[in-house]
TORPAZA-286479 format. One record per residue (C-alpha): x, y, z. Coordinates in Angstrom, 3 decimals. Layout:
N
       c1       c2       c3
        X        Y        Z
...
***
This chain:
291
       c1       c2       c3
  -16.191    9.374   14.436
  -12.454    9.741   13.723
  -12.423    6.934   11.136
  -15.219    8.505    9.081
  -12.809   11.142    7.779
  -10.763    8.500    5.954
  -11.421    5.883    3.287
  -12.023    2.260    4.385
   -8.714    1.213    2.775
   -6.708    3.703    4.804
   -8.452    2.771    8.029
   -7.849   -0.911    7.291
   -4.133   -0.270    6.740
   -3.835    1.704    9.976
   -5.577   -1.037   11.948
   -3.340   -3.754   10.470
   -0.286   -1.765   11.578
   -1.772   -1.368   15.080
   -2.481   -5.102   15.084
    1.123   -5.845   14.056
    2.528   -3.587   16.778
    0.620   -5.293   19.579
    1.153   -8.791   18.191
    4.888   -8.071   18.178
    4.598   -7.075   21.846
    2.686  -10.302   22.485
    5.514  -12.282   20.882
    8.041  -10.460   23.070
    6.094  -11.329   26.217
    5.776  -14.975   25.140
    9.547  -15.107   24.575
   10.256  -13.479   27.951
    7.951  -15.968   29.702
   10.652  -18.588   29.233
   10.378  -22.369   29.221
    6.682  -23.170   29.645
    4.519  -25.778   27.821
    3.069  -24.564   24.531
   -0.527  -25.233   25.571
   -0.002  -23.321   28.813
    1.265  -20.265   26.947
   -1.561  -20.531   24.415
   -4.212  -20.938   27.126
   -3.178  -17.866   29.102
   -2.684  -15.803   25.945
   -6.310  -16.494   24.988
   -7.865  -16.598   28.466
   -6.723  -13.069   29.306
   -7.883  -11.787   25.912
  -11.189  -13.599   26.445
  -11.856  -11.936   29.803
  -11.181   -8.502   28.297
  -13.366   -9.210   25.263
  -16.248  -10.573   27.367
  -16.116   -7.514   29.630
  -16.307   -5.186   26.615
  -19.041   -7.291   25.015
  -21.102   -7.272   28.196
  -21.190   -3.490   28.161
  -22.619   -3.283   24.623
  -26.381   -2.819   24.059
  -26.738   -6.192   22.325
  -24.690   -8.014   24.996
  -23.734  -11.538   23.871
  -26.128  -11.902   20.956
  -24.689  -13.519   17.815
  -26.179  -12.554   14.462
  -28.141  -15.193   12.582
  -25.935  -17.297   10.329
  -22.650  -16.230   11.970
  -22.122  -19.256   14.217
  -20.594  -21.599   11.574
  -18.153  -18.888   10.511
  -17.284  -18.081   14.131
  -16.508  -21.747   14.783
  -14.469  -22.029   11.574
  -12.558  -18.838   12.400
  -11.866  -19.974   15.965
  -10.871  -23.526   15.082
   -8.550  -22.537   12.237
   -7.075  -19.587   14.125
   -6.642  -21.614   17.311
   -4.928  -24.517   15.557
   -2.781  -22.052   13.649
   -1.695  -20.381   16.886
   -0.905  -23.701   18.573
    1.085  -24.800   15.536
    3.060  -21.551   15.528
    3.776  -21.642   19.274
    4.794  -25.313   19.030
    7.082  -24.604   16.068
    8.777  -21.792   17.990
    9.709  -24.384   20.636
   11.164  -26.811   18.062
   12.888  -24.718   15.371
   14.641  -21.378   15.229
   12.376  -18.474   16.096
   13.270  -16.792   12.804
   12.202  -19.843   10.791
    8.877  -20.075   12.634
    8.172  -16.375   12.111
    8.851  -16.324    8.400
    6.650  -19.369    7.814
    3.867  -17.840    9.872
    4.132  -14.777    7.623
    2.767  -16.909    4.800
   -0.670  -16.129    6.260
   -1.290  -13.113    3.959
   -0.692  -15.356    0.940
   -3.161  -17.892    2.265
   -5.630  -15.085    3.075
   -5.542  -13.938   -0.533
   -6.008  -17.494   -1.796
   -8.900  -18.238    0.563
  -10.478  -14.856   -0.246
  -10.303  -15.756   -3.926
  -12.379  -18.901   -3.379
  -14.617  -17.913   -0.455
  -15.192  -14.208   -1.110
  -14.590  -14.026   -4.889
  -12.068  -11.204   -4.343
   -9.772  -11.271   -7.384
   -6.224  -10.026   -6.636
   -4.522   -7.775   -9.155
   -0.988   -8.206  -10.465
    0.208   -5.347   -8.252
   -1.327   -7.113   -5.227
    0.757  -10.208   -5.907
    3.923   -8.212   -6.586
    3.554   -6.243   -3.334
    3.100   -9.401   -1.280
    6.012  -11.191   -2.916
    8.327   -8.236   -2.366
    7.264   -7.896    1.280
    7.776  -11.624    1.817
   11.285  -11.411    0.330
   12.025   -8.513    2.673
   10.821  -10.526    5.664
   12.988  -13.455    4.555
   16.032  -11.162    4.439
   15.293  -10.033    7.991
   14.856  -13.442    9.583
   17.203  -15.437    7.274
   15.611  -18.913    7.429
   18.094  -21.662    8.260
   18.783  -25.025    6.716
   16.285  -26.778    9.004
   13.353  -25.000    7.392
   12.376  -28.166    5.480
   12.099  -30.297    8.623
    8.742  -31.474    9.981
    8.368  -28.713   12.620
    8.731  -26.125    9.854
    5.828  -27.742    8.006
    3.789  -27.364   11.210
    4.698  -23.662   11.246
    3.560  -23.397    7.633
    0.228  -24.987    8.602
    0.031  -22.346   11.331
    0.272  -19.655    8.678
   -2.437  -21.408    6.671
   -4.715  -21.506    9.712
   -4.197  -17.800   10.345
   -4.880  -16.997    6.690
   -8.161  -18.914    6.725
   -9.117  -17.232   10.014
   -8.569  -13.765    8.510
  -10.767  -14.723    5.561
  -13.530  -15.798    7.933
  -13.210  -12.477    9.765
  -13.639  -10.657    6.466
  -16.773  -12.674    5.695
  -18.148  -12.087    9.193
  -17.605   -8.378    8.624
  -19.735   -8.655    5.502
  -22.471  -10.126    7.667
  -22.090   -7.149   10.021
  -21.069   -9.328   12.943
  -19.713   -7.251   15.813
  -15.964   -7.175   16.463
  -16.235   -7.922   20.208
  -18.308  -11.031   19.414
  -15.638  -12.325   17.021
  -12.800  -11.670   19.486
  -14.639  -13.058   22.518
  -15.823  -16.189   20.715
  -12.317  -16.920   19.430
  -10.645  -16.320   22.791
  -13.097  -18.442   24.791
  -13.175  -21.201   22.156
   -9.389  -21.539   22.013
   -9.044  -21.334   25.805
  -11.458  -24.240   26.226
   -9.660  -26.119   23.457
   -6.309  -25.763   25.235
   -7.525  -26.159   28.841
   -7.404  -29.996   29.147
   -3.862  -30.115   27.771
   -2.769  -27.181   29.915
   -4.099  -28.824   33.096
   -2.386  -32.120   32.271
    1.049  -30.573   31.687
    0.784  -27.487   33.893
    4.097  -26.019   35.073
    4.136  -23.639   38.072
    4.988  -20.074   37.105
    7.029  -17.357   38.762
    5.588  -13.859   39.291
    7.596  -12.706   36.245
    6.098  -15.447   34.069
    2.601  -14.522   35.246
    3.307  -10.898   34.334
    4.587  -11.887   30.886
    1.608  -14.081   30.052
   -0.861  -11.500   31.342
    0.922   -8.935   29.183
    0.816  -11.287   26.213
   -2.923  -11.790   26.631
   -3.631   -8.073   26.997
   -1.612   -7.189   23.894
   -3.275  -10.035   22.014
   -6.728   -8.675   22.907
   -5.881   -5.235   21.512
   -4.337   -6.797   18.407
   -7.362   -9.039   17.840
   -9.774   -6.115   18.028
   -7.601   -4.199   15.559
   -7.245   -7.019   13.015
  -10.926   -7.942   13.307
  -11.881   -4.360   12.502
   -9.254   -4.096    9.755
  -10.633   -6.945    7.642
  -14.121   -5.515    7.978
  -12.930   -2.255    6.401
  -11.014   -3.656    3.413
  -10.260   -6.915    1.538
   -7.202   -8.967    2.468
   -5.622   -8.344   -0.940
   -5.548   -4.602   -0.233
   -4.192   -4.489    3.321
   -2.567   -7.800    4.285
    0.849   -6.671    2.997
    1.073   -4.258    5.932
    1.043   -7.205    8.328
    4.765   -7.492    7.567
    5.347   -4.417    9.714
    5.284   -6.889   12.620
    8.759   -8.008   11.511
    9.998   -4.440   11.892
    8.439   -4.003   15.341
    9.803   -7.353   16.530
   13.262   -6.394   15.303
   12.981   -3.114   17.225
   12.203   -4.964   20.475
   15.164   -7.211   19.773
   17.501   -4.226   19.456
   16.161   -2.317   22.470
   15.458   -5.151   24.911
   17.263   -8.307   23.811
   20.502   -6.922   22.419
   19.846   -8.391   18.965
   21.341   -6.004   16.402
   20.494   -6.399   12.692
   23.190   -7.015   10.111
   23.363   -5.556    6.616
   21.074   -8.214    5.143
   18.427   -7.508    7.775
   18.638   -3.781    7.129
   18.136   -4.473    3.408
   15.010   -6.411    4.399
   13.717   -3.477    6.445
   14.208   -1.139    3.491
   12.393   -3.537    1.161
    9.442   -3.998    3.532
    9.089   -0.282    4.257
    9.519    0.598    0.595
    6.856   -1.927   -0.389
    4.420   -0.604    2.224
    5.061    3.047    1.317
    4.695    2.317   -2.387
    1.433    0.496   -1.820
    0.158    3.277    0.419
    1.025    5.817   -2.269
   -0.862    3.822   -4.920
   -3.929    3.522   -2.687
   -3.770    7.226   -1.857
   -3.968    8.068   -5.558
   -6.419    5.348   -6.509
   -9.543    6.547   -8.292
  -11.608    4.225   -6.123
  -10.857    6.212   -2.963
***
């Protein structure tokens, strides 16, 4: 296998970057879908990913079998991740997109905290410094506005907390050797069913372009989910979650190329800080004696 040539840390970092790339594409598609109810966007984002995951799962030798003891963690991962996603999508509709994004990027902090209590993974001082520096860089890019202390912003922060807890559950499921397709399929189906009643009640007819965007969002989300699920099985959150901030860079790139949103000097300083933090952390891991 290709991954066997590299250490688990390096593979985990690569997969987090892949995850960030496709999640940024998902965000672009959600934005381009226009004015649709939050639950409708969330339902289609997860339903498409669910169909893809179930198809892949059905072609595996073990089919749909869940390992003993995994069900409570799968439910916890799906509930927390689903609520976190709904909170983030809802916040995007009620506050500036930049504010919602930066608050959602608190998820790596929450992942480290939850990993400390649930997995007994003790972060080092350099772990904390790397995350803080990356978070500052992300803040420079998105420049949170004055409304960041309003109630919708607190909902966005809860979304980041939900995502952080979900990543911790994924890490624990990886320790139990639960299969990635099971984790992705369970989450996608669970959240689709959770959103379905609300989506049906407030359904808004969609144009062909909106269908294309939501199908694209779901497909990108499926790829991203497989990548992040695998990533946290290869390495602890404290070692790789900092690279999740690369999503800010990818999203900014789509803004420049497709939306005509050009970064100012402060944003560029944020890019440099994020990239410098990631490169520095990569360099340290490359020369770590534990590799």
